[in-house]
C-alpha positions as CSV (number, residue, x, y, z in Angstrom):
1,M,18.9,10.4,-3.8
2,T,19.1,6.7,-2.9
3,V,16.5,5.0,-0.7
4,Q,17.9,2.4,1.7
5,N,16.4,-1.1,1.4
6,A,15.6,-0.8,5.2
7,D,13.0,1.7,4.2
8,R,11.2,-0.8,1.9
9,A,9.2,-3.9,2.6
10,T,10.9,-7.0,1.2
11,A,10.0,-10.5,0.5
12,A,12.3,-11.7,3.2
13,D,9.8,-10.3,5.6
14,D,6.8,-11.9,4.0
15,P,6.8,-15.1,2.0
16,A,3.9,-14.0,-0.2
17,A,5.9,-11.0,-1.5
18,G,8.4,-12.8,-3.7
19,G,12.2,-13.2,-3.7
20,P,14.6,-11.6,-1.2
21,G,15.0,-7.9,-1.4
22,E,11.8,-7.4,-3.4
23,A,10.3,-3.9,-2.9
24,L,6.5,-3.5,-2.6
25,E,4.2,-0.7,-3.5
26,V,0.6,0.1,-2.7
27,W,-2.2,1.9,-4.5
28,I,-5.9,2.5,-3.9
29,D,-8.7,2.2,-6.5
30,Q,-10.9,5.2,-5.4
31,D,-13.8,3.9,-7.6
32,L,-14.2,1.1,-5.1
33,C,-13.2,3.0,-1.9
34,T,-16.1,3.1,0.7
35,G,-14.4,5.7,2.8
36,D,-14.5,3.6,6.0
37,G,-10.9,4.7,6.9
38,I,-9.7,1.4,8.2
39,C,-6.6,1.8,6.1
40,A,-5.8,5.1,7.7
41,Q,-6.3,3.6,11.1
42,Y,-3.9,0.7,10.4
43,A,-1.2,2.8,8.6
44,P,-1.7,6.6,8.8
45,E,1.8,7.1,7.5
46,V,0.7,5.4,4.2
47,F,-3.0,6.2,3.9
48,E,-5.2,9.2,4.4
49,L,-8.8,10.2,3.9
50,D,-9.2,13.3,1.8
51,I,-11.9,15.9,1.9
52,D,-13.9,13.9,-0.7
53,G,-14.2,11.1,1.9
54,L,-12.0,8.7,-0.1
55,A,-8.7,7.1,0.9
56,Y,-5.4,7.9,-0.9
57,V,-1.8,6.8,-0.5
58,K,0.9,9.2,0.7
59,S,4.4,9.7,-0.6
60,A,7.4,9.1,1.7
61,D,7.4,12.9,2.1
62,D,3.8,12.8,3.5
63,E,2.3,14.2,0.3
64,L,-1.2,13.0,-0.5
65,L,-1.1,11.4,-4.0
66,Q,-4.5,12.0,-5.6
67,E,-3.7,11.0,-9.2
68,P,-5.7,7.8,-10.2
69,G,-3.4,4.8,-9.8
70,A,-0.8,6.7,-7.8
71,T,1.5,4.3,-5.9
72,T,3.8,4.6,-3.0
73,R,6.5,2.2,-1.6
74,V,5.5,0.2,1.4
75,P,7.9,1.0,4.3
76,L,9.4,-2.1,5.8
77,P,8.2,-1.3,9.4
78,L,4.6,-0.9,8.1
79,L,4.3,-4.0,5.9
80,A,2.1,-5.9,8.4
81,D,-0.2,-2.8,8.8
82,V,-0.5,-2.3,5.0
83,R,-1.1,-6.0,4.4
84,D,-3.9,-6.0,7.1
85,S,-5.4,-2.9,5.5
86,A,-5.7,-4.7,2.2
87,K,-7.1,-7.8,3.9
88,D,-9.7,-5.9,6.0
89,C,-10.7,-3.2,3.5
90,P,-14.5,-3.5,3.0
91,G,-14.2,-2.0,-0.5
92,D,-11.5,-4.4,-1.6
93,C,-9.7,-1.4,-3.1
94,I,-6.2,-1.6,-1.7
95,H,-3.6,-3.3,-3.9
96,V,-0.1,-4.3,-2.8
97,R,2.2,-5.4,-5.5
98,R,5.8,-6.2,-6.2
99,V,7.6,-3.3,-7.8
100,S,9.7,-5.4,-10.2
101,D,6.9,-7.3,-12.0
102,K,3.7,-5.5,-10.8
103,V,2.3,-8.8,-9.5
104,E,-0.3,-8.2,-6.7
105,V,0.6,-10.0,-3.5
106,Y,-2.3,-8.6,-1.3
107,G,-5.6,-7.2,-2.3
108,P,-8.5,-8.2,-4.5
109,D,-6.3,-9.3,-7.5
110,A,-3.8,-11.3,-5.4
111,A,-3.4,-14.9,-6.5
């Protein structure tokens, strides 16, 4: 099954993301998560708090991805919300990076 580019965040939408057509993905470091839930408030389609009180990313099929380092694509309409989640996260645990080269564009390791 092919995913349309309209379903992915691209650099054309945000200069920090990279070149045109660049897909982004997001992951959460649960070791740093404080469980404040700000991410789930900004983008509940992408983030969810689990029973353990920590935030996780969700797949495009709304499945909670609990494996350490699990990533999900950033949907284009939610790019600003995911970016703001990374910027406002008190645990600095949300990482948004380019799919092609894994360079972090938002989050604690962004240049």
